[in-house]
C-alpha positions in Angstrom: 183.7 222.8 -64.4 185.4 219.5 -65.3 186.4 219.1 -61.7 182.8 219.5 -60.5 181.6 217.1 -63.3 184.0 214.4 -62.1 182.9 214.8 -58.5 179.3 214.7 -59.6 179.8 211.6 -61.7 181.7 209.9 -58.8 178.8 210.7 -56.4 176.2 209.5 -58.9 178.1 206.3 -59.6 178.1 205.4 -55.9 174.3 205.6 -56.0 173.9 203.6 -59.2 173.5 199.8 -59.0 176.6 197.8 -60.0 174.8 196.5 -63.1 173.9 200.0 -64.3 177.3 201.2 -63.4 178.9 198.5 -65.5 176.7 199.3 -68.5 177.4 203.1 -68.1 181.1 202.3 -68.0 180.9 200.4 -71.3 178.9 203.2 -72.9 181.3 206.0 -71.8 184.2 203.9 -72.8 182.9 203.6 -76.3 182.2 207.3 -76.5 185.8 208.1 -75.3 187.2 205.7 -78.0 185.2 207.3 -80.8 186.3 210.8 -79.7 
């Protein structure tokens, strides 16, 4: 499942605007740090 999730995220990120991608990267980074 994790493998599929990674592929899904990669495909979605390609379709996301650079600005949105940058913001999403910051958000996910904060979540990973808190975990």
